[in-house]
C-alpha positions as CSV (number, residue, x, y, z in Angstrom):
1,L,151.9,112.3,106.5
2,Y,148.9,110.6,106.9
3,G,145.4,111.2,108.6
4,E,145.0,114.2,111.0
5,K,148.8,115.1,110.9
6,R,148.4,115.6,107.0
7,A,145.3,117.3,107.3
8,R,146.9,119.7,110.0
9,A,150.1,120.2,108.1
10,S,148.6,121.1,104.8
11,G,148.6,124.7,103.9
12,P,146.2,126.7,101.3
13,D,148.2,125.4,98.4
14,S,148.2,121.7,99.1
15,D,145.9,119.1,97.4
16,Y,144.0,118.1,100.7
17,I,140.5,118.2,100.9
18,P,138.4,117.7,104.1
19,G,137.8,114.1,104.7
20,D,140.5,112.9,102.6
21,L,142.8,111.2,105.2
22,G,144.5,109.0,102.3
23,F,142.9,105.6,103.5
24,D,142.2,103.6,100.5
25,P,143.7,100.1,101.2
26,L,141.9,98.4,98.2
27,G,142.8,101.2,95.7
28,L,139.0,101.9,94.7
29,Y,139.4,105.5,94.4
30,P,139.8,106.7,90.6
31,D,143.0,108.5,89.7
32,D,141.0,110.7,87.1
33,E,139.6,113.9,87.9
34,E,135.9,112.9,86.4
35,G,136.0,109.5,88.6
36,K,137.1,111.4,91.7
37,K,134.1,113.9,91.4
38,R,131.8,110.9,90.6
39,M,133.2,109.1,93.7
40,Q,132.6,112.1,95.9
41,L,129.3,112.7,94.6
42,A,128.0,109.2,95.3
43,E,129.5,109.4,98.9
44,I,127.5,112.6,99.6
45,K,124.2,111.0,98.2
46,H,124.7,107.8,100.3
47,G,125.5,109.9,103.4
48,R,122.3,111.9,102.8
49,T,120.3,108.7,102.2
50,A,121.7,107.5,105.5
51,M,120.8,110.6,107.2
52,I,117.3,110.5,106.0
53,A,116.8,106.8,107.1
54,V,118.0,107.4,110.7
55,T,115.5,110.2,110.9
56,L,112.7,108.2,109.6
57,Y,113.8,105.5,112.2
58,A,113.4,108.1,114.9
59,I,109.9,109.2,113.4
60,E,108.8,105.7,113.6
61,E,109.8,105.3,117.0
62,A,108.1,108.5,118.0
63,L,104.9,107.6,116.3
64,T,104.7,104.0,117.5
65,S,106.5,104.2,120.9
66,K,108.2,101.0,120.1
67,G,111.7,100.9,119.3
68,V,113.0,99.8,115.7
69,V,115.2,96.9,117.5
70,Q,111.7,95.5,118.9
71,D,109.9,96.0,115.5
72,T,112.5,94.3,113.3
73,P,114.7,92.3,115.3
74,F,116.0,90.6,112.2
75,L,117.6,93.5,111.2
76,F,119.7,93.5,114.4
77,T,120.6,89.9,114.8
78,P,124.2,88.9,114.3
79,F,124.9,87.3,111.0
80,T,126.4,84.3,112.7
81,E,123.3,83.8,114.6
82,L,121.1,84.0,111.4
83,F,123.8,81.5,109.7
84,N,123.4,78.9,112.2
85,R,119.5,79.2,112.1
86,I,119.8,78.4,108.5
87,F,122.3,75.6,108.4
């Protein structure tokens, strides 16, 4: 089983944890328990940092009445366009 089917088919005694849909094509998820806990903690920290960043974007837009896209257009320019400008 894979993905949502795995989550729905798992019972209370399974090794399934929420969010673990078995997707790791590069094999970066560690096998040992300490590595797994470290990776899960890092994922939570990165998610929280991203949520704070989005909140700050919203606050900036509310205070300046100017959208972030207009304020920092270089962050929203496609990479290929930036590459063509440089070379």
